[in-house]
N, C-alpha and C positions, 0 to 999 in steps of 0.2 A: 456615799450612794448606798451601802449595804445597811448602815444603820437607819438611814432614811427609809428604805424598803421595809424593814423588820419593824420599825415603829409604825409607820403608816398602815401596814397589814395588820397591826393590832389596835387599830382605831384611835392612834394618837395623832393629833393634829401636828404637822411636821412642816418647817421651813428649812429648806437647804439653801446656803449661800456658798458661792464659789467665785474667787477672783477672776477665774477663766471660764471655759466651756468645756467641760468634761465629756470624753476623754480629750486630753490635751498633751502638749509636750513640755509643760513647765513643772510638772510634779515628777512621781517616781513609778508611773505606771505605764508609760508609753515603751515603745520598742517591740511590740507584738506579744512576746511570750515571757511566762514565768514559770519557774519550776515548782511542782508540789510534791513533796515527799512526805511520808508518814512516820517511818521510824526516825525520831528526831533526837538530837543530842540536849543537853539542858535537862530541865526538870521534866516529869511525866506530863506535865500540863501541856506542853508543846504537842506531845504526840497525841494526847486526847483531843485537843484542839484542832489538830490536822486531820483526823479521823472525821469528826464532825465538820470540819470545812468541806471536806471531799463530799459529804453527803449533800450539803447546802449547795455546792457548785453543781452538783448533779441535778438538783431539783430546779435550780435557775436555768440551766440549760435546757431542761424539758419545758419550762414556761417560755423561755425565749425562741426556741425552735431553731437555734443555730449552735453549731459546736463551740463549746468553751473549755472543756476539759479532754485532753488526748493522752491516752494512756500509752505512752510511748516506752514506759519503763525508765528509771533513772539508775545509772551505774556511778557509785562512789568509789573513787580510788585514792588510796593512800599508803603510806608505809606500814608494814606489818604491825609495828608496835604503835600505830596510831591509836590514841586513847579516844579520839573522837568516834573512829569507827566502831571500837568496842561499845561505847555508849550507845550507839545507834543499833547495833546487834543486840544488845541487851534490852533496849526499848521495844524491839521487834518480839523479842520472846515475851516480854511482860505483856504486850497488847495483843498478841496472836497475829502479827503481821508477817507475811510471807516474804522472806529474803533469801538470797543465796549468798554464801560466802565464797569467794573465788580467788584462786591464785593467779599470779600474773600471766602464766603460760595459759591458764584457761581462759582469761579475759582475752588475750591475744587470738586464741583460737576462735573463740565465739564471735568476736568483733574485730577483723583483722585490721580495721582502721585505728583501733586503740593499741599503743605500744608502751605500756607502763613498764619501768624497770622491773627485774627479777625480784627486788626487795619488796615489791608493792602487792597489796591484796586489793580485792574489790568487794563491795557490798551491793549487790543488785536488787532492787525492788520492782518486780515486774508490773505492779499495779500503780506505780507513781507515774508521773508524765509531766506535761506542761500545761498551763492555763493560757488562753489567748486573752492577754490582760486588757487590752483596749476594749475588746468585745465584752469582757466580763463588766466593766464599768458601765459601757453602753447598755447592757442588760439590766443591770440594777437601776439604772437611771430610768429606763422605760418601765420597769416594774414599780419603782417607787413612785412615779407619777401616776400610773394606772391605779395604784392603791390609795390615791389622795394627796400625796405629799406635794407640795410647792417648790418650785427651784428658781432662784434667781441666779443667772449665769452672768459673767463679766461684771461682777459687782463686788467692789473693794470695801471691805470692812475698815472703817475709820477709827472706830471707838467701841469699846465694850463697857457698860456700866453694869456692876452687879449689885443688887439690892438684896435686902434680907428675904424678900419673897420672891424673886425673879431677876430677870436679865433685860436690859436694853441693848441692842445691837444697832449701832449707827453705821450707815453707809452713805455714800455720795447720793444715793437716790431716796434715802429716808430712813427712819428708825423703825425697828421692829421689836416687839416685847414677847417674852416667853416666860414659863415657870422655869424651865431647866434648859442648859446649854451643853452641847457637845462640842469641844475643840479638837479638831482632828486636822491640823495644818501642815503635816509633814515637815517638809524642809523648810517651811516658811513660819515655823513656831517663833523664831527670832523677831517677827513682826508683832508679836503678841506679849513682849516682855512687861507691858504696862500691867497685864492681868496675872501673868504667871511667867517664871524665869525657870525654864526647864534645862537640865544638862544636856543638851541635844546640839551635836555638831552636824552642820549641813555641809555634804561633801559631794564634790563633783566627780563623777564616774564616766568612763569611756567603754563602749561596748562596739564591737565590730562583726560584720558577717565577711567570712573569707571564702573564696572559690575553693571547691573541694570535690573530691572525687565521688561522684553520685553513687556509684556502685558500693562504695564502702560507708558514705555517711547519710544517705538519703533516709528521711524520717521512717520510710518503711522497714529499714534494716538496723538502724542505730539509735540507741537511746539518748536521752538527756544525760549530762554528766557533770560531775564535780571532781576535782583532784587538788591534792596539795603539791606544790613543787617547791623547790629550794628558795625561790623567789617570790612566792606568794600563793594565795588559795585562789581557783578559778571554778567557773561554772560554764555550762553552755548547753546547746541545742542542736540537734541533728538539721541537716539541710531540709527545710520545709517547702515543699513545692520548688525545689531548685534554688532556694534562696541562698544557699552556702551555710556552712557552719557559723553559728553564733556563739560568740565567747565574751566574757567579761571577767573582770577581776574582783574579787570580794573584798580585799583588804587595800590598803593605800587609797590614793586619790587626794584631791587638792581641796582644803577647806574653802567654802564659799558662804557669802552672807547675802540676805535678800538686799537687792539694790546695788549690788556688785555686778560687773560684767561676768556673764556666763560664757566661759570660753568654748569655742567649737572643737570638734574633734581635730586633733592634729595640732592644737596649739602647744602641747607638750609632747616632746619625743617619745615619752614613754607610752603615749596613748596606744600607738600601734605596736611599739617594739615589745612591750611586757606581753602582749596577746600573742604576737607571732612567736615569740621565744617558746611560750607555753605550748602552742600547738605544734611547733617544730619537735618539742621533746616528748609529746604524748600522742598526738594525732597528726603525724607528719604529713598524710596525704592531704589534710585540710588547710594546710598553710599556703594556699595560693594567694592571688592578689586580693586586696581588700575590694568588696563589692558594695558595701554599704556601711555606714558608720552611724553612731548616736551618742549622746552624752545625757545623763540623767542625774538625779539627785538622791543620795542616801540621807538618811536623818538617823545619825548615831549616837546611842547612848555610851557612856563609858564601859559598860560591861556588855553592850550589845543585846541585852535583853529589853523588852517592851516596856512602855509606860501605860498602864491603863489603871486609873486611879481617879478618885475625887479631887478636886482642888483642896489643899490642905486647910484653906480658910473658909471657901465658899462651897458648901458641900451639895449645893445644885448645879455646879459646874463639872463636868466629866472631862478628863483629859485622856486622849488616845494618840499615842505618838511614840517616837523613837524605835521605828520597826527595823531599823538598822540594816537594811538591805535583805532580810529575810522574812518580810511581813506579809507581801501581797498574797501569798497563798492562804493566810488565815483571814483576809478580808472578810469573808462571808460570815465565820463564826464570830469575828470581833463585832461586826454589826449586830448580831444577835446577841452577844454578851451585854453591849451597851443597851440595847432595848431592855434586857433583864434588870440591868442596874437602873434604869429610869423607871420602869413599871414595878419591880419588885424590890429594889434597893439592894439586891445581890444577884450573884450569877453562880451557877452550878461548878464552875470551875475554880481552883484554887489559884488566885490572881496574886497572892501575897509577894511573889517574886517579882511582879510587875509594879509593885508600890513605889511611890515617888519618895517616900521616906527612906529608901535604901541609900539614897545620895544624900549624906548628911550636909553637905554643902549647897543643896537645892533650897533656894530662898524664893518664897512666893510673894507677890506684890498684891496687895488688896486694891 
């Protein structure tokens, strides 16, 4: 939707095709909220992209007229020796991002609902927050169509033919021709192996909202959060309009392939147990009864970095995937980057770390 908007806005004739009717629950964007942070680990490209993404989300919010980005602040908690937190702190210095480094007792004093161990520290970014993810998709859909894009919903692609000068996309409802093609199929890339075989695992992830003490965890007083525990890495959100604290686990999960049954929340004991154990350790007054659940899909590359590249054989086919559970915040700027790659043949960002060639065993299929 983002790429479609940015292209249509720049007078490119655009056709968007989706197997479902976005926003929907069959991908990686449902569940209401996604964190957005700016001081990022990994290459400096991520931080530069996050800052640009924030500006684009703000512009979209103004055009859409409804809240999309809520600056709740984000508190990252980890062991004092955590290399991940130090990289984020250095990124903040390099890009002029305001962050506070806090000792465990300072965290507990400022947010009594958070109870990290004494050996933990925090990195708090006040201007970070969360995106209303489904509303973001809805907003880009509205703006793309207003700019002249065409959208086919509930339309399954059955075959893609790549020619030397263009592509033909076949659906159950007909065939469509274009000069260039963007493939951004998320966890469904496995259905496109006839055209490209990407090293992406589709992983089932469980999230839940827990009844919590509103005085401690309401969105007006408590930030978004991440923390590393002995049994995994977790992220979550304050109680928004009394919803309860939402928490998910970034690592682990069950491998899923398109066509297989997608198990509902509770199909595995760890769905609730992992999340509850994490809350009991770090946010104990948020570990009440489960009030809502969801399952969604990660699309994970071996190194958890993105794939934004041209097809290794067909240079007029662009690939955008492998966002590995931390990509939604970048959706606005990735759409702009794809627009630049199509119109200019390049982007202003160093995307060498997102190249498909870094996976030596990645094989393309013509």
